[in-house]
C-alpha positions, -999 to +999 in steps of 0.1 A: +178-504-662+151-494-637+138-521-613+113-522-584+123-542-553+097-558-532+098-586-506+078-603-478+043-598-491+031-629-472+000-636-493-023-658-472-015-642-438-046-639-417-052-624-382-075-607-357-106-629-362-124-603-382-145-613-412-152-594-444-190-594-446-189-594-484-165-624-490-168-642-457-129-642-456-107-632-428-106-594-432-069-591-426-062-617-453-086-600-477-069-566-472-035-581-479-047-595-512-064-562-522-034-541-512-010-564-531-029-561-563-032-523-559+006-522-553+012-541-585-010-517-605+010-488-590+043-504-599+031-511-635+022-474-638+059-466-630+069-487-661+100-504-646+121-528-667+116-555-640+100-563-607+123-581-582+107-600-553+132-610-527+113-638-510+082-648-490+057-640-517+035-665-499+030-669-461+033-706-462+048-734-484+013-747-492-006-715-500-043-710-498-062-711-531-069-673-529-032-666-523-025-685-555-052-668-576-040-634-563-004-641-574-016-654-608-037-622-612-007-601-604+015-620-629-012-616-656-012-578-651+026-577-651+026-598-683+001-576-701+023-546-691+055-562-703+071-562-669+090-594-661+092-606-625+122-622-608+117-639-575+134-662-549+118-685-524+119-672-489+119-692-457+081-691-453+075-704-488+104-727-494+100-764-499+120-780-470+124-815-486+130-827-521+096-844-520+077-812-512+065-792-542+074-755-543+045-731-546+064-715-574+060-746-596+023-738-598+030-703-609+056-714-635+030-738-649+005-710-652+019-699-685+045-675-672+076-697-674+091-686-707+096-648-706+077-633-677+085-651-645+120-662-633+121-679-600+148-696-579+136-723-555+144-757-542+179-745-530+191-739-565+209-708-577+196-693-610+212-668-634+189-646-655+200-622-682+177-593-690+192-568-715+227-559-703+219-569-667+225-603-650+203-612-620+218-637-596+189-654-578+198-673-546+167-686-527+165-692-490+186-723-484+181-753-461+216-748-447+236-716-443+264-732-463+242-732-493+245-695-498+283-697-499+282-726-524+259-706-546+280-675-544+313-692-550+298-708-582+283-677-598+300-659-627+299-621-627+289-603-658+310-574-672+278-554-673+253-549-645+251-575-617+221-577-593+219-602-564+185-612-551+184-633-520+166-639-487+182-640-453+195-619-424+225-597-430+252-602-404+250-566-392+214-572-383+220-605-364+206-589-332+173-584-350+165-621-356+129-630-363+134-665-349+116-683-377+123-716-393+153-717-418+164-681-408+200-679-419+226-653-415+242-639-447+280-636-445+293-601-451+315-614-479+284-627-498+270-591-498+299-582-521+306-548-535+310-565-569+272-564-572+257-532-585+227-538-563+217-564-537+179-569-532+173-585-498+143-601-482+134-614-448+139-584-425+106-565-425+119-530-421+131-509-450+168-504-444+201-500-461+227-525-448+256-517-472+264-491-499+248-514-525+224-536-503+189-528-492+160-546-476+128-533-491+109-545-460+076-562-460+047-546-478+024-550-447+028-548-410+030-584-400+032-579-362+032-551-336+069-551-333+071-535-367+051-504-358+080-480-364+091-496-397+088-480-431+066-501-455+065-500-492+090-508-520+122-494-536+128-479-570+163-488-580+187-478-608+215-504-604+239-486-627+238-453-608+230-470-575+202-446-569+176-460-546+143-444-536+113-453-514+080-461-531+048-456-511+026-485-518-009-495-505-009-513-472-030-515-440-019-487-416-006-495-381-010-466-357+003-457-323-025-439-305-003-428-277+007-436-241-014-434-210+003-428-176-015-453-155+002-446-122-023-443-094-054-442-116-084-466-117-095-491-143-123-468-153-099-439-158-076-461-179-106-471-201-115-434-204-080-427-216-081-455-242-115-443-255-102-407-257-071-419-276-093-437-301-117-408-305-089-384-311-076-405-340-110-403-357-115-419-391-078-429-393-086-459-372-110-474-398-096-508-409-063-498-392-042-518-368-039-497-336-019-497-304-022-479-271+005-481-245-004-485-208+025-472-188+029-483-152-004-501-149-008-526-120-020-562-128-051-559-107-061-527-126-054-545-159-077-573-150-104-549-140-107-532-174-142-532-189-141-561-214-174-550-231-161-514-237-128-528-251-147-552-274-168-523-287-139-500-293-120-527-310-149-532-334-142-497-348-109-508-363-091-539-377-074-545-343-065-528-311-036-539-289-029-526-255+009-526-249+014-530-212+044-517-192+033-532-159+042-514-127+049-548-110+067-563-140+094-545-161+089-568-191+068-555-220+038-575-229+008-573-251-027-574-237-053-595-256-089-597-242-074-604-208-042-619-195-062-644-175-084-654-204-056-658-230-058-693-245-021-703-243-028-738-257-045-724-288-018-699-293+008-727-290-010-749-315-012-720-340+025-714-335+033-750-343+011-749-374+030-719-387+063-738-385+052-763-412+066-795-395+062-829-410+027-843-402+040-868-376+063-843-360+036-817-358+012-841-340+039-851-315+050-815-307+013-804-303+005-833-281+036-830-259+036-792-257-001-788-249+002-814-222+030-795-206+012-762-209-020-775-194+000-789-164+018-755-159-015-736-161-031-759-136-003-755-112-004-717-116-041-716-109-036-738-078-010-713-066-034-684-071-062-701-053-039-709-024-028-673-022-064-662-020 
């Protein structure tokens, strides 16, 4: 049996405040949908026996309408090609209470329940037999103990056994993403009794055991992933042969490092512009980063905002990674450090955590009050110093 392993497609993710002029949609979100469907077409051309998705098909538990329609479009194409899809709910798209509907219920009701879509969600293990292979589907669980209970209750087939689950392998525990319902997978669950283990959650494509792989996310979801391999995996569970599949995605490019020691803001900007110009057409609709090494805070504040805005308009996004001379910590520079809207950033963070409505309102109200108080004290301190 030949399978393709994907994970962490995060349909519905939007970023960078750029708008597609044709659709009026957030451009980042639009590109994710387009790339996902193009990836599905490329997978179909490979004629696998099954497509395995190891969690976080959607970016949130209540997906946007376009995220649903994109998933349904992909399932229709797979159905027409005779390629079944097996999937588990990841932590981003899992229903966190028994009263919350899973987004996969909508897909199952879309006419794919019987023979084309097999999904495990709502903290329930599912066993699926396809030919001589058995797929053991363990979704992201509300509690870490749920994985152990599911594993202890499964029955191995004398034929091929494939585990599909979502969580962080214990040997990657230092690479936590610090997201809601992120659970560590015990080493004993990643058993060598499985012919293949398809993992989701970690966004880099990496092998964590002889028989266990993360396919990684299809797209770059944040700048911390700039060195990661993106795509999918072609797998033969019987022979345990695993190979990388290059699939459509928005590129993320490092445009180099500028030594900022002793140079002016104008010279820093010239270096940024030279780095972008040198990359040429590769930056079109790409996510780009330039590292400013050893820059002082006053130089950073003096960068030409208009020039930065214009150069950022040539690509999907441009981040300046700052290694400040007067601060050893590594930070990312938005429009300016002074002008960053911390309150808005905090509110967006809370919204991504999908708290209960009452809890979300309380956390936002309390957190923003504290932030505004801290910002006010900080500004008072700066004014006093001046």
